[in-house]
C-alpha positions in Angstrom: 71.8 -35.4 70.0 69.1 -32.5 68.9 65.6 -32.5 69.3 65.1 -33.1 65.2 67.6 -36.1 65.7 65.4 -37.4 68.6 62.1 -37.1 66.6 63.4 -39.1 63.8 64.8 -42.1 66.1 61.2 -42.0 67.9 59.4 -41.9 64.3 61.9 -44.4 63.1 61.3 -46.9 66.0 57.3 -46.7 65.8 57.3 -47.2 62.0 59.8 -50.4 62.8 57.5 -51.3 65.7 54.5 -51.7 63.3 56.1 -53.1 60.9 57.5 -55.5 63.1 54.1 -56.4 64.4 52.1 -56.9 61.2 54.8 -59.3 59.9 54.4 -61.9 63.3 50.4 -60.9 62.8 50.3 -62.6 59.6 52.9 -65.2 60.9 51.0 -66.2 63.7 47.3 -66.4 61.5 49.2 -68.7 59.0 50.3 -71.4 62.0 46.8 -71.1 62.8 45.8 -71.8 59.3 48.4 -74.7 59.2 47.3 -75.9 62.5 43.6 -76.3 62.0 44.2 -78.2 59.0 46.7 -80.5 60.4 43.8 -81.2 63.0 41.3 -82.2 60.1 44.0 -84.4 58.7 45.1 -85.9 61.9 41.3 -86.6 62.5 40.1 -87.8 58.7 42.6 -90.6 59.2 40.8 -92.1 61.9 37.4 -92.5 60.0 38.6 -93.6 56.7 36.4 -93.5 53.5 33.9 -96.0 53.5 33.6 -95.9 57.0 30.0 -95.6 59.3 30.1 -94.7 63.0 26.5 -95.6 64.4 
């Protein structure tokens, strides 16, 4: 394997790693939003509309 091929391979690995990181970050942020929404839904079921807490 010559020097140029090694450099290309390293660049490929870096680009692949950055792309994978960005995809996983987006997925993680979406999961956090879903969990927050589900938590709010569960809490809202505990206190139905029209009920008052003293």
